KOLMIRO-692146 format. One record per atom (N, C-alpha, C, O): residue number from 1; residue in three letters; y negated, x, z. Coordinates in nm, 2 decimals, decimal comma. Each point is the difference from the previous one (the first is absolute). Layout:
BEGIN
<r num="NUM" residuo="Ala" yy="Y" xx="X" zz="Z"/>
...
This chain:
BEGIN
<r num="1" residuo="Unk" yy="-8,91" xx="9,37" zz="12,33"/>
<r num="1" residuo="Unk" yy="-0,11" xx="0,09" zz="0,03"/>
<r num="1" residuo="Unk" yy="-0,08" xx="0,04" zz="-0,12"/>
<r num="1" residuo="Unk" yy="-0,12" xx="0,00" zz="0,00"/>
<r num="2" residuo="Unk" yy="0,19" xx="0,04" zz="-0,11"/>
<r num="2" residuo="Unk" yy="-0,07" xx="0,04" zz="-0,12"/>
<r num="2" residuo="Unk" yy="-0,08" xx="-0,12" zz="-0,06"/>
<r num="2" residuo="Unk" yy="-0,11" xx="0,02" zz="-0,05"/>
<r num="3" residuo="Unk" yy="0,16" xx="-0,14" zz="0,06"/>
<r num="3" residuo="Unk" yy="-0,08" xx="-0,12" zz="-0,05"/>
<r num="3" residuo="Unk" yy="-0,13" xx="-0,02" zz="0,08"/>
<r num="3" residuo="Unk" yy="-0,10" xx="-0,02" zz="-0,06"/>
<r num="4" residuo="Unk" yy="0,11" xx="0,04" zz="0,19"/>
<r num="4" residuo="Unk" yy="-0,12" xx="-0,01" zz="0,08"/>
<r num="4" residuo="Unk" yy="-0,10" xx="0,11" zz="-0,03"/>
<r num="4" residuo="Unk" yy="-0,12" xx="-0,03" zz="0,00"/>
<r num="5" residuo="Unk" yy="0,17" xx="0,15" zz="-0,02"/>
<r num="5" residuo="Unk" yy="-0,09" xx="0,11" zz="-0,03"/>
<r num="5" residuo="Unk" yy="-0,07" xx="-0,03" zz="-0,14"/>
<r num="5" residuo="Unk" yy="-0,12" xx="0,02" zz="-0,01"/>
<r num="6" residuo="Unk" yy="0,20" xx="-0,06" zz="-0,08"/>
<r num="6" residuo="Unk" yy="-0,06" xx="-0,03" zz="-0,14"/>
<r num="6" residuo="Unk" yy="-0,10" xx="-0,12" zz="0,01"/>
<r num="6" residuo="Unk" yy="-0,11" xx="0,01" zz="-0,06"/>
<r num="7" residuo="Unk" yy="0,14" xx="-0,11" zz="0,14"/>
<r num="7" residuo="Unk" yy="-0,09" xx="-0,11" zz="0,02"/>
<r num="7" residuo="Unk" yy="-0,13" xx="0,05" zz="0,06"/>
<r num="7" residuo="Unk" yy="-0,11" xx="-0,04" zz="-0,04"/>
<r num="8" residuo="Unk" yy="0,12" xx="0,12" zz="0,14"/>
<r num="8" residuo="Unk" yy="-0,12" xx="0,06" zz="0,07"/>
<r num="8" residuo="Unk" yy="-0,09" xx="0,08" zz="-0,09"/>
<r num="8" residuo="Unk" yy="-0,12" xx="-0,01" zz="0,00"/>
<r num="9" residuo="Unk" yy="0,19" xx="0,09" zz="-0,09"/>
<r num="9" residuo="Unk" yy="-0,08" xx="0,08" zz="-0,09"/>
<r num="9" residuo="Unk" yy="-0,06" xx="-0,08" zz="-0,11"/>
<r num="9" residuo="Unk" yy="-0,11" xx="0,03" zz="-0,05"/>
<r num="10" residuo="Unk" yy="0,18" xx="-0,14" zz="0,01"/>
<r num="10" residuo="Unk" yy="-0,06" xx="-0,09" zz="-0,10"/>
<r num="10" residuo="Unk" yy="-0,12" xx="-0,07" zz="0,05"/>
<r num="10" residuo="Unk" yy="-0,10" xx="-0,03" zz="-0,07"/>
<r num="11" residuo="Unk" yy="0,11" xx="-0,01" zz="0,20"/>
<r num="11" residuo="Unk" yy="-0,11" xx="-0,07" zz="0,07"/>
<r num="11" residuo="Unk" yy="-0,12" xx="0,10" zz="0,00"/>
<r num="11" residuo="Unk" yy="-0,12" xx="-0,04" zz="-0,02"/>
<r num="12" residuo="Unk" yy="0,14" xx="0,17" zz="0,05"/>
<r num="12" residuo="Unk" yy="-0,11" xx="0,09" zz="0,01"/>
<r num="12" residuo="Unk" yy="-0,05" xx="0,03" zz="-0,14"/>
<r num="12" residuo="Unk" yy="-0,13" xx="0,01" zz="-0,02"/>
<r num="13" residuo="Unk" yy="0,21" xx="-0,01" zz="-0,08"/>
<r num="13" residuo="Unk" yy="-0,05" xx="0,02" zz="-0,14"/>
<r num="13" residuo="Unk" yy="-0,08" xx="-0,12" zz="-0,05"/>
<r num="13" residuo="Unk" yy="-0,10" xx="0,02" zz="-0,07"/>
<r num="14" residuo="Unk" yy="0,14" xx="-0,13" zz="0,12"/>
<r num="14" residuo="Unk" yy="-0,07" xx="-0,13" zz="-0,04"/>
<r num="14" residuo="Unk" yy="-0,15" xx="0,01" zz="0,04"/>
<r num="14" residuo="Unk" yy="-0,08" xx="-0,06" zz="-0,07"/>
<r num="15" residuo="Unk" yy="0,05" xx="0,13" zz="0,18"/>
<r num="15" residuo="Unk" yy="-0,14" xx="0,01" zz="0,04"/>
<r num="15" residuo="Unk" yy="-0,09" xx="0,08" zz="-0,09"/>
<r num="15" residuo="Unk" yy="-0,12" xx="-0,01" zz="-0,01"/>
<r num="16" residuo="Unk" yy="0,19" xx="0,10" zz="-0,07"/>
<r num="16" residuo="Unk" yy="-0,07" xx="0,09" zz="-0,10"/>
<r num="16" residuo="Unk" yy="-0,02" xx="-0,06" zz="-0,14"/>
<r num="16" residuo="Unk" yy="-0,07" xx="0,05" zz="-0,08"/>
<r num="17" residuo="Unk" yy="0,14" xx="-0,16" zz="0,06"/>
<r num="17" residuo="Unk" yy="0,00" xx="-0,06" zz="-0,13"/>
<r num="17" residuo="Unk" yy="-0,12" xx="-0,10" zz="-0,02"/>
<r num="17" residuo="Unk" yy="-0,04" xx="-0,06" zz="0,10"/>
<r num="18" residuo="Unk" yy="0,00" xx="0,03" zz="-0,22"/>
<r num="18" residuo="Unk" yy="-0,10" xx="-0,10" zz="-0,03"/>
<r num="18" residuo="Unk" yy="0,06" xx="-0,14" zz="0,05"/>
<r num="18" residuo="Unk" yy="0,12" xx="-0,02" zz="0,00"/>
<r num="19" residuo="Unk" yy="-0,21" xx="-0,07" zz="0,03"/>
<r num="19" residuo="Unk" yy="0,05" xx="-0,13" zz="0,06"/>
<r num="19" residuo="Unk" yy="0,09" xx="-0,07" zz="-0,10"/>
<r num="19" residuo="Unk" yy="0,10" xx="-0,06" zz="0,05"/>
<r num="20" residuo="Unk" yy="-0,13" xx="0,06" zz="-0,18"/>
<r num="20" residuo="Unk" yy="0,09" xx="-0,07" zz="-0,09"/>
<r num="20" residuo="Unk" yy="0,14" xx="0,06" zz="-0,01"/>
<r num="20" residuo="Unk" yy="0,10" xx="-0,07" zz="-0,01"/>
<r num="21" residuo="Unk" yy="-0,09" xx="0,20" zz="0,03"/>
<r num="21" residuo="Unk" yy="0,13" xx="0,07" zz="-0,01"/>
<r num="21" residuo="Unk" yy="0,07" xx="-0,02" zz="0,14"/>
<r num="21" residuo="Unk" yy="0,12" xx="-0,01" zz="0,00"/>
<r num="22" residuo="Unk" yy="-0,19" xx="0,01" zz="0,11"/>
<r num="22" residuo="Unk" yy="0,06" xx="-0,02" zz="0,13"/>
<r num="22" residuo="Unk" yy="0,06" xx="-0,13" zz="0,01"/>
<r num="22" residuo="Unk" yy="0,11" xx="-0,02" zz="0,05"/>
<r num="23" residuo="Unk" yy="-0,18" xx="-0,09" zz="-0,10"/>
<r num="23" residuo="Unk" yy="0,05" xx="-0,13" zz="0,00"/>
<r num="23" residuo="Unk" yy="0,13" xx="-0,01" zz="-0,09"/>
<r num="23" residuo="Unk" yy="0,09" xx="-0,07" zz="0,04"/>
<r num="24" residuo="Unk" yy="-0,09" xx="0,13" zz="-0,15"/>
<r num="24" residuo="Unk" yy="0,12" xx="0,00" zz="-0,09"/>
<r num="24" residuo="Unk" yy="0,11" xx="0,07" zz="0,07"/>
<r num="24" residuo="Unk" yy="0,12" xx="-0,05" zz="-0,01"/>
<r num="25" residuo="Unk" yy="-0,14" xx="0,16" zz="0,07"/>
<r num="25" residuo="Unk" yy="0,10" xx="0,07" zz="0,07"/>
<r num="25" residuo="Unk" yy="0,06" xx="-0,08" zz="0,12"/>
<r num="25" residuo="Unk" yy="0,12" xx="0,00" zz="0,02"/>
<r num="26" residuo="Unk" yy="-0,20" xx="-0,07" zz="0,05"/>
<r num="26" residuo="Unk" yy="0,05" xx="-0,09" zz="0,10"/>
<r num="26" residuo="Unk" yy="0,09" xx="-0,11" zz="-0,05"/>
<r num="26" residuo="Unk" yy="0,10" xx="-0,03" zz="0,06"/>
<r num="27" residuo="Unk" yy="-0,14" xx="-0,03" zz="-0,18"/>
<r num="27" residuo="Unk" yy="0,08" xx="-0,10" zz="-0,05"/>
<r num="27" residuo="Unk" yy="0,13" xx="0,05" zz="-0,06"/>
<r num="27" residuo="Unk" yy="0,11" xx="-0,07" zz="0,02"/>
<r num="28" residuo="Unk" yy="-0,10" xx="0,18" zz="-0,08"/>
<r num="28" residuo="Unk" yy="0,13" xx="0,05" zz="-0,05"/>
<r num="28" residuo="Unk" yy="0,09" xx="0,06" zz="0,10"/>
<r num="28" residuo="Unk" yy="0,11" xx="0,03" zz="-0,02"/>
<r num="29" residuo="Unk" yy="-0,17" xx="0,00" zz="0,14"/>
<r num="29" residuo="Unk" yy="0,09" xx="0,05" zz="0,11"/>
<r num="29" residuo="Unk" yy="0,07" xx="-0,11" zz="0,07"/>
<r num="29" residuo="Unk" yy="0,09" xx="0,03" zz="0,08"/>
<r num="30" residuo="Unk" yy="-0,12" xx="-0,16" zz="-0,10"/>
<r num="30" residuo="Unk" yy="0,08" xx="-0,10" zz="0,06"/>
<r num="30" residuo="Unk" yy="0,14" xx="-0,01" zz="-0,05"/>
<r num="30" residuo="Unk" yy="0,03" xx="0,04" zz="-0,11"/>
<r num="31" residuo="Unk" yy="0,06" xx="-0,08" zz="0,20"/>
<r num="31" residuo="Unk" yy="0,15" xx="0,01" zz="-0,04"/>
<r num="31" residuo="Unk" yy="0,03" xx="-0,08" zz="-0,12"/>
<r num="31" residuo="Unk" yy="0,09" xx="0,04" zz="-0,08"/>
<r num="32" residuo="Unk" yy="-0,15" xx="-0,15" zz="0,05"/>
<r num="32" residuo="Unk" yy="0,03" xx="-0,09" zz="-0,11"/>
<r num="32" residuo="Unk" yy="-0,05" xx="0,06" zz="-0,13"/>
<r num="32" residuo="Unk" yy="0,03" xx="-0,06" zz="-0,11"/>
<r num="33" residuo="Unk" yy="-0,11" xx="0,16" zz="0,11"/>
<r num="33" residuo="Unk" yy="-0,06" xx="0,05" zz="-0,12"/>
<r num="33" residuo="Unk" yy="0,08" xx="0,11" zz="-0,07"/>
<r num="33" residuo="Unk" yy="-0,06" xx="0,08" zz="-0,08"/>
<r num="34" residuo="Unk" yy="0,19" xx="-0,07" zz="0,11"/>
<r num="34" residuo="Unk" yy="0,08" xx="0,11" zz="-0,06"/>
<r num="34" residuo="Unk" yy="0,00" xx="0,00" zz="-0,15"/>
<r num="34" residuo="Unk" yy="0,01" xx="0,10" zz="-0,06"/>
<r num="35" residuo="Unk" yy="-0,01" xx="-0,22" zz="0,00"/>
<r num="35" residuo="Unk" yy="0,00" xx="-0,01" zz="-0,14"/>
<r num="35" residuo="Unk" yy="-0,13" xx="0,04" zz="-0,07"/>
<r num="35" residuo="Unk" yy="0,00" xx="0,03" zz="-0,12"/>
<r num="36" residuo="Unk" yy="-0,10" xx="-0,02" zz="0,20"/>
<r num="36" residuo="Unk" yy="-0,13" xx="0,05" zz="-0,05"/>
<r num="36" residuo="Unk" yy="-0,01" xx="0,15" zz="0,03"/>
<r num="36" residuo="Unk" yy="-0,05" xx="0,08" zz="-0,07"/>
<r num="37" residuo="Unk" yy="0,10" xx="-0,05" zz="0,19"/>
<r num="37" residuo="Unk" yy="-0,02" xx="0,14" zz="0,06"/>
<r num="37" residuo="Unk" yy="0,07" xx="0,11" zz="-0,08"/>
<r num="37" residuo="Unk" yy="-0,06" xx="0,10" zz="-0,03"/>
<r num="38" residuo="Unk" yy="0,19" xx="-0,13" zz="-0,01"/>
<r num="38" residuo="Unk" yy="0,07" xx="0,10" zz="-0,07"/>
<r num="38" residuo="Unk" yy="-0,05" xx="0,03" zz="-0,14"/>
<r num="38" residuo="Unk" yy="-0,02" xx="0,12" zz="-0,03"/>
<r num="39" residuo="Unk" yy="-0,01" xx="-0,22" zz="-0,05"/>
<r num="39" residuo="Unk" yy="-0,06" xx="0,03" zz="-0,13"/>
<r num="39" residuo="Unk" yy="-0,14" xx="0,07" zz="0,01"/>
<r num="39" residuo="Unk" yy="-0,03" xx="0,09" zz="-0,07"/>
<r num="40" residuo="Unk" yy="-0,05" xx="-0,14" zz="0,17"/>
<r num="40" residuo="Unk" yy="-0,13" xx="0,06" zz="0,02"/>
<r num="40" residuo="Unk" yy="0,01" xx="0,14" zz="0,04"/>
<r num="40" residuo="Unk" yy="-0,08" xx="0,09" zz="-0,05"/>
<r num="41" residuo="Unk" yy="0,17" xx="-0,05" zz="0,14"/>
<r num="41" residuo="Unk" yy="0,02" xx="0,14" zz="0,04"/>
<r num="41" residuo="Unk" yy="0,04" xx="0,08" zz="-0,12"/>
<r num="41" residuo="Unk" yy="-0,05" xx="0,12" zz="-0,01"/>
<r num="42" residuo="Unk" yy="0,14" xx="-0,16" zz="-0,07"/>
<r num="42" residuo="Unk" yy="0,04" xx="0,07" zz="-0,12"/>
<r num="42" residuo="Unk" yy="-0,12" xx="0,02" zz="-0,10"/>
<r num="42" residuo="Unk" yy="-0,01" xx="0,11" zz="-0,06"/>
<r num="43" residuo="Unk" yy="-0,07" xx="-0,21" zz="0,05"/>
<r num="43" residuo="Unk" yy="-0,12" xx="0,01" zz="-0,09"/>
<r num="43" residuo="Unk" yy="-0,10" xx="0,10" zz="0,06"/>
<r num="43" residuo="Unk" yy="-0,06" xx="0,08" zz="-0,07"/>
<r num="44" residuo="Unk" yy="0,04" xx="-0,08" zz="0,20"/>
<r num="44" residuo="Unk" yy="-0,09" xx="0,09" zz="0,06"/>
<r num="44" residuo="Unk" yy="0,05" xx="0,15" zz="-0,01"/>
<r num="44" residuo="Unk" yy="-0,08" xx="0,09" zz="-0,03"/>
<r num="45" residuo="Unk" yy="0,21" xx="-0,07" zz="0,05"/>
<r num="45" residuo="Unk" yy="0,05" xx="0,14" zz="-0,02"/>
<r num="45" residuo="Unk" yy="-0,02" xx="0,04" zz="-0,15"/>
<r num="45" residuo="Unk" yy="-0,04" xx="0,11" zz="-0,02"/>
<r num="46" residuo="Unk" yy="0,08" xx="-0,20" zz="-0,07"/>
<r num="46" residuo="Unk" yy="-0,02" xx="0,04" zz="-0,14"/>
<r num="46" residuo="Unk" yy="-0,14" xx="0,02" zz="-0,04"/>
<r num="46" residuo="Unk" yy="-0,03" xx="0,10" zz="-0,07"/>
<r num="47" residuo="Unk" yy="-0,06" xx="-0,18" zz="0,12"/>
<r num="47" residuo="Unk" yy="-0,14" xx="0,02" zz="-0,02"/>
<r num="47" residuo="Unk" yy="-0,06" xx="0,13" zz="0,06"/>
<r num="47" residuo="Unk" yy="-0,09" xx="0,07" zz="-0,05"/>
<r num="48" residuo="Unk" yy="0,15" xx="-0,03" zz="0,16"/>
<r num="48" residuo="Unk" yy="-0,04" xx="0,12" zz="0,07"/>
<r num="48" residuo="Unk" yy="0,04" xx="0,12" zz="-0,07"/>
<r num="48" residuo="Unk" yy="-0,06" xx="0,11" zz="0,00"/>
<r num="49" residuo="Unk" yy="0,17" xx="-0,12" zz="-0,07"/>
<r num="49" residuo="Unk" yy="0,05" xx="0,12" zz="-0,08"/>
<r num="49" residuo="Unk" yy="-0,10" xx="0,04" zz="-0,11"/>
<r num="49" residuo="Unk" yy="-0,01" xx="0,11" zz="-0,03"/>
<r num="50" residuo="Unk" yy="-0,05" xx="-0,21" zz="-0,03"/>
<r num="50" residuo="Unk" yy="-0,11" xx="0,02" zz="-0,10"/>
<r num="50" residuo="Unk" yy="-0,13" xx="-0,01" zz="0,07"/>
<r num="50" residuo="Unk" yy="-0,10" xx="-0,05" zz="-0,07"/>
<r num="51" residuo="Unk" yy="0,08" xx="0,10" zz="0,19"/>
<r num="51" residuo="Unk" yy="-0,12" xx="-0,01" zz="0,07"/>
<r num="51" residuo="Unk" yy="-0,12" xx="0,07" zz="-0,05"/>
<r num="51" residuo="Unk" yy="-0,11" xx="-0,02" zz="0,04"/>
<r num="52" residuo="Unk" yy="0,14" xx="0,11" zz="-0,14"/>
<r num="52" residuo="Unk" yy="-0,11" xx="0,07" zz="-0,06"/>
<r num="52" residuo="Unk" yy="-0,08" xx="-0,08" zz="-0,09"/>
<r num="52" residuo="Unk" yy="-0,11" xx="0,03" zz="-0,04"/>
<r num="53" residuo="Unk" yy="0,16" xx="-0,15" zz="0,00"/>
<r num="53" residuo="Unk" yy="-0,07" xx="-0,09" zz="-0,08"/>
<r num="53" residuo="Unk" yy="-0,11" xx="-0,08" zz="0,07"/>
<r num="53" residuo="Unk" yy="0,01" xx="-0,01" zz="0,13"/>
<r num="54" residuo="Unk" yy="-0,12" xx="-0,03" zz="-0,19"/>
<r num="54" residuo="Unk" yy="-0,10" xx="-0,08" zz="0,07"/>
<r num="54" residuo="Unk" yy="0,06" xx="-0,13" zz="0,06"/>
<r num="54" residuo="Unk" yy="0,10" xx="-0,05" zz="-0,05"/>
<r num="55" residuo="Unk" yy="-0,15" xx="0,01" zz="0,16"/>
<r num="55" residuo="Unk" yy="0,03" xx="-0,12" zz="0,07"/>
<r num="55" residuo="Unk" yy="0,13" xx="0,02" zz="0,09"/>
<r num="55" residuo="Unk" yy="0,00" xx="-0,04" zz="0,12"/>
<r num="56" residuo="Unk" yy="0,10" xx="0,10" zz="-0,18"/>
<r num="56" residuo="Unk" yy="0,12" xx="0,03" zz="0,08"/>
<r num="56" residuo="Unk" yy="-0,03" xx="0,13" zz="0,09"/>
<r num="56" residuo="Unk" yy="-0,09" xx="0,07" zz="-0,03"/>
<r num="57" residuo="Unk" yy="0,18" xx="-0,06" zz="0,13"/>
<r num="57" residuo="Unk" yy="-0,03" xx="0,12" zz="0,08"/>
<r num="57" residuo="Unk" yy="0,13" xx="0,04" zz="0,07"/>
<r num="57" residuo="Unk" yy="0,10" xx="-0,08" zz="0,01"/>
<r num="58" residuo="Unk" yy="-0,10" xx="0,21" zz="0,04"/>
<r num="58" residuo="Unk" yy="0,12" xx="0,05" zz="0,07"/>
<r num="58" residuo="Unk" yy="0,02" xx="-0,07" zz="0,13"/>
<r num="58" residuo="Unk" yy="0,11" xx="0,01" zz="0,06"/>
<r num="59" residuo="Unk" yy="-0,21" xx="-0,08" zz="-0,01"/>
<r num="59" residuo="Unk" yy="0,01" xx="-0,08" zz="0,13"/>
<r num="59" residuo="Unk" yy="0,10" xx="-0,11" zz="-0,01"/>
<r num="59" residuo="Unk" yy="0,05" xx="-0,05" zz="0,10"/>
<r num="60" residuo="Unk" yy="-0,02" xx="0,01" zz="-0,22"/>
<r num="60" residuo="Unk" yy="0,10" xx="-0,11" zz="-0,03"/>
<r num="60" residuo="Unk" yy="0,14" xx="0,04" zz="0,04"/>
<r num="60" residuo="Unk" yy="0,08" xx="-0,09" zz="0,04"/>
<r num="61" residuo="Unk" yy="-0,04" xx="0,22" zz="-0,05"/>
<r num="61" residuo="Unk" yy="0,13" xx="0,04" zz="0,03"/>
<r num="61" residuo="Unk" yy="0,04" xx="-0,02" zz="0,14"/>
<r num="61" residuo="Unk" yy="0,10" xx="-0,07" zz="0,03"/>
<r num="62" residuo="Unk" yy="-0,17" xx="0,12" zz="0,07"/>
<r num="62" residuo="Unk" yy="0,04" xx="-0,02" zz="0,14"/>
<r num="62" residuo="Unk" yy="-0,01" xx="-0,15" zz="0,04"/>
<r num="62" residuo="Unk" yy="0,09" xx="-0,05" zz="0,08"/>
<r num="63" residuo="Unk" yy="-0,18" xx="-0,02" zz="-0,13"/>
<r num="63" residuo="Unk" yy="-0,01" xx="-0,15" zz="0,03"/>
<r num="63" residuo="Unk" yy="0,12" xx="-0,07" zz="-0,06"/>
<r num="63" residuo="Unk" yy="0,06" xx="-0,08" zz="0,07"/>
<r num="64" residuo="Unk" yy="-0,02" xx="0,11" zz="-0,19"/>
<r num="64" residuo="Unk" yy="0,12" xx="-0,06" zz="-0,06"/>
<r num="64" residuo="Unk" yy="0,12" xx="0,04" zz="0,07"/>
<r num="64" residuo="Unk" yy="0,09" xx="-0,09" zz="0,02"/>
<r num="65" residuo="Unk" yy="-0,07" xx="0,21" zz="0,02"/>
<r num="65" residuo="Unk" yy="0,12" xx="0,04" zz="0,07"/>
<r num="65" residuo="Unk" yy="0,00" xx="-0,06" zz="0,14"/>
<r num="65" residuo="Unk" yy="0,11" xx="-0,04" zz="0,05"/>
<r num="66" residuo="Unk" yy="-0,22" xx="0,02" zz="0,01"/>
<r num="66" residuo="Unk" yy="-0,01" xx="-0,07" zz="0,14"/>
<r num="66" residuo="Unk" yy="0,05" xx="-0,14" zz="-0,02"/>
<r num="66" residuo="Unk" yy="0,07" xx="-0,05" zz="0,09"/>
<r num="67" residuo="Unk" yy="-0,12" xx="-0,02" zz="-0,19"/>
<r num="67" residuo="Unk" yy="0,05" xx="-0,14" zz="-0,02"/>
<r num="67" residuo="Unk" yy="0,15" xx="0,00" zz="-0,03"/>
<r num="67" residuo="Unk" yy="0,07" xx="-0,09" zz="0,05"/>
<r num="68" residuo="Unk" yy="-0,02" xx="0,18" zz="-0,13"/>
<r num="68" residuo="Unk" yy="0,14" xx="0,01" zz="-0,02"/>
<r num="68" residuo="Unk" yy="0,08" xx="0,03" zz="0,12"/>
<r num="68" residuo="Unk" yy="0,11" xx="-0,05" zz="0,02"/>
<r num="69" residuo="Unk" yy="-0,17" xx="0,13" zz="0,07"/>
<r num="69" residuo="Unk" yy="0,07" xx="0,04" zz="0,12"/>
<r num="69" residuo="Unk" yy="0,02" xx="-0,12" zz="0,10"/>
<r num="69" residuo="Unk" yy="0,09" xx="0,00" zz="0,08"/>
<r num="70" residuo="Unk" yy="-0,17" xx="-0,11" zz="-0,10"/>
<r num="70" residuo="Unk" yy="0,02" xx="-0,11" zz="0,08"/>
<r num="70" residuo="Unk" yy="0,14" xx="-0,07" zz="-0,02"/>
<r num="70" residuo="Unk" yy="0,06" xx="-0,07" zz="0,08"/>
<r num="71" residuo="Unk" yy="-0,01" xx="0,10" zz="-0,21"/>
<r num="71" residuo="Unk" yy="0,13" xx="-0,06" zz="-0,04"/>
<r num="71" residuo="Unk" yy="0,11" xx="0,10" zz="-0,01"/>
<r num="71" residuo="Unk" yy="0,12" xx="-0,04" zz="-0,01"/>
<r num="72" residuo="Unk" yy="-0,15" xx="0,17" zz="0,01"/>
<r num="72" residuo="Unk" yy="0,10" xx="0,10" zz="-0,01"/>
<r num="72" residuo="Unk" yy="0,00" xx="0,09" zz="0,13"/>
<r num="72" residuo="Unk" yy="-0,09" xx="0,08" zz="0,01"/>
<r num="73" residuo="Unk" yy="0,19" xx="-0,11" zz="0,07"/>
<r num="73" residuo="Unk" yy="-0,01" xx="0,07" zz="0,14"/>
<r num="73" residuo="Unk" yy="-0,01" xx="0,15" zz="0,00"/>
<r num="73" residuo="Unk" yy="-0,06" xx="0,05" zz="0,09"/>
<r num="74" residuo="Unk" yy="0,13" xx="0,02" zz="-0,18"/>
<r num="74" residuo="Unk" yy="0,00" xx="0,15" zz="0,01"/>
<r num="74" residuo="Unk" yy="-0,14" xx="0,06" zz="-0,04"/>
<r num="74" residuo="Unk" yy="-0,02" xx="0,12" zz="0,02"/>
<r num="75" residuo="Unk" yy="-0,07" xx="-0,20" zz="-0,08"/>
<r num="75" residuo="Unk" yy="-0,13" xx="0,04" zz="-0,03"/>
<r num="75" residuo="Unk" yy="-0,10" xx="-0,01" zz="0,11"/>
<r num="75" residuo="Unk" yy="-0,11" xx="0,05" zz="0,00"/>
<r num="76" residuo="Unk" yy="0,15" xx="-0,13" zz="0,10"/>
<r num="76" residuo="Unk" yy="-0,10" xx="-0,04" zz="0,11"/>
<r num="76" residuo="Unk" yy="-0,05" xx="0,12" zz="0,08"/>
<r num="76" residuo="Unk" yy="-0,12" xx="0,02" zz="0,01"/>
<r num="77" residuo="Unk" yy="0,21" xx="0,07" zz="0,04"/>
<r num="77" residuo="Unk" yy="-0,04" xx="0,11" zz="0,08"/>
<r num="77" residuo="Unk" yy="-0,09" xx="0,10" zz="-0,07"/>
<r num="77" residuo="Unk" yy="-0,10" xx="0,04" zz="0,04"/>
<r num="78" residuo="Unk" yy="0,15" xx="0,00" zz="-0,16"/>
<r num="78" residuo="Unk" yy="-0,09" xx="0,10" zz="-0,08"/>
<r num="78" residuo="Unk" yy="-0,13" xx="-0,06" zz="-0,04"/>
<r num="78" residuo="Unk" yy="-0,10" xx="0,07" zz="0,01"/>
<r num="79" residuo="Unk" yy="0,09" xx="-0,20" zz="-0,04"/>
<r num="79" residuo="Unk" yy="-0,12" xx="-0,06" zz="-0,04"/>
<r num="79" residuo="Unk" yy="-0,09" xx="-0,02" zz="0,12"/>
<r num="79" residuo="Unk" yy="-0,13" xx="0,01" zz="-0,02"/>
<r num="80" residuo="Unk" yy="0,18" xx="-0,04" zz="0,13"/>
<r num="80" residuo="Unk" yy="-0,08" xx="-0,01" zz="0,12"/>
<r num="80" residuo="Unk" yy="-0,07" xx="0,13" zz="0,04"/>
<r num="80" residuo="Unk" yy="-0,11" xx="0,01" zz="0,03"/>
<r num="81" residuo="Unk" yy="0,19" xx="0,10" zz="-0,05"/>
<r num="81" residuo="Unk" yy="-0,06" xx="0,14" zz="0,02"/>
<r num="81" residuo="Unk" yy="-0,11" xx="0,03" zz="-0,10"/>
<r num="81" residuo="Unk" yy="-0,10" xx="0,05" zz="0,03"/>
<r num="82" residuo="Unk" yy="0,13" xx="-0,09" zz="-0,16"/>
<r num="82" residuo="Unk" yy="-0,10" xx="0,03" zz="-0,10"/>
<r num="82" residuo="Unk" yy="-0,13" xx="-0,08" zz="0,02"/>
<r num="82" residuo="Unk" yy="-0,11" xx="0,05" zz="-0,01"/>
<r num="83" residuo="Unk" yy="0,13" xx="-0,18" zz="0,05"/>
<r num="83" residuo="Unk" yy="-0,12" xx="-0,08" zz="0,03"/>
<r num="83" residuo="Unk" yy="-0,07" xx="0,04" zz="0,12"/>
<r num="83" residuo="Unk" yy="-0,12" xx="-0,01" zz="0,01"/>
<r num="84" residuo="Unk" yy="0,19" xx="0,07" zz="0,09"/>
<r num="84" residuo="Unk" yy="-0,06" xx="0,05" zz="0,12"/>
<r num="84" residuo="Unk" yy="-0,09" xx="0,12" zz="-0,04"/>
<r num="84" residuo="Unk" yy="-0,11" xx="0,01" zz="0,05"/>
<r num="85" residuo="Unk" yy="0,16" xx="0,07" zz="-0,14"/>
<r num="85" residuo="Unk" yy="-0,08" xx="0,12" zz="-0,05"/>
<r num="85" residuo="Unk" yy="-0,13" xx="-0,05" zz="-0,07"/>
<r num="85" residuo="Unk" yy="-0,11" xx="0,05" zz="0,02"/>
<r num="86" residuo="Unk" yy="0,13" xx="-0,15" zz="-0,11"/>
<r num="86" residuo="Unk" yy="-0,11" xx="-0,05" zz="-0,08"/>
<r num="86" residuo="Unk" yy="-0,10" xx="-0,07" zz="0,10"/>
<r num="86" residuo="Unk" yy="-0,12" xx="0,02" zz="-0,02"/>
<r num="87" residuo="Unk" yy="0,16" xx="-0,09" zz="0,11"/>
<r num="87" residuo="Unk" yy="-0,09" xx="-0,07" zz="0,10"/>
<r num="87" residuo="Unk" yy="-0,07" xx="0,10" zz="0,08"/>
<r num="87" residuo="Unk" yy="-0,12" xx="-0,02" zz="0,03"/>
<r num="88" residuo="Unk" yy="0,18" xx="0,13" zz="0,01"/>
<r num="88" residuo="Unk" yy="-0,07" xx="0,11" zz="0,07"/>
<r num="88" residuo="Unk" yy="-0,11" xx="0,06" zz="-0,09"/>
<r num="88" residuo="Unk" yy="-0,11" xx="0,03" zz="0,05"/>
<r num="89" residuo="Unk" yy="0,14" xx="-0,01" zz="-0,17"/>
<r num="89" residuo="Unk" yy="-0,10" xx="0,05" zz="-0,09"/>
<r num="89" residuo="Unk" yy="-0,12" xx="-0,09" zz="-0,03"/>
<r num="89" residuo="Unk" yy="-0,11" xx="0,04" zz="-0,02"/>
<r num="90" residuo="Unk" yy="0,14" xx="-0,17" zz="0,02"/>
<r num="90" residuo="Unk" yy="-0,10" xx="-0,10" zz="-0,02"/>
<r num="90" residuo="Unk" yy="-0,09" xx="-0,03" zz="0,12"/>
<r num="90" residuo="Unk" yy="-0,11" xx="-0,06" zz="-0,01"/>
<r num="91" residuo="Unk" yy="0,17" xx="0,09" zz="0,13"/>
<r num="91" residuo="Unk" yy="-0,07" xx="-0,03" zz="0,12"/>
<r num="91" residuo="Unk" yy="-0,13" xx="0,08" zz="0,01"/>
<r num="91" residuo="Unk" yy="0,00" xx="0,12" zz="-0,04"/>
<r num="92" residuo="Unk" yy="-0,11" xx="-0,18" zz="0,09"/>
<r num="92" residuo="Unk" yy="-0,12" xx="0,07" zz="0,02"/>
<r num="92" residuo="Unk" yy="0,01" xx="0,11" zz="0,10"/>
<r num="92" residuo="Unk" yy="0,07" xx="-0,02" zz="0,10"/>
<r num="93" residuo="Unk" yy="-0,13" xx="0,13" zz="-0,12"/>
<r num="93" residuo="Unk" yy="0,01" xx="0,11" zz="0,10"/>
<r num="93" residuo="Unk" yy="-0,11" xx="0,00" zz="0,10"/>
<r num="93" residuo="Unk" yy="-0,01" xx="0,09" zz="0,09"/>
């Protein structure tokens, strides 16, 4: 159930991303991309920690954690809730 919730929230987030990033997110979400997904998620989280620097941003933390949650089951439910909150904030009113 948590995996489906996370997938649904990632699909919704994908609609808010630029096309180049949405395509990249689709590719790294495939089951065979675990060797790319885990290091990429760690780089995104590390880059988000220094999000005050130019080019990097705090948006990288939830995206990195969401990618990591695809492979770490206990992160799925909390990240699905976090992405649901983010998606609600990004939705047009």
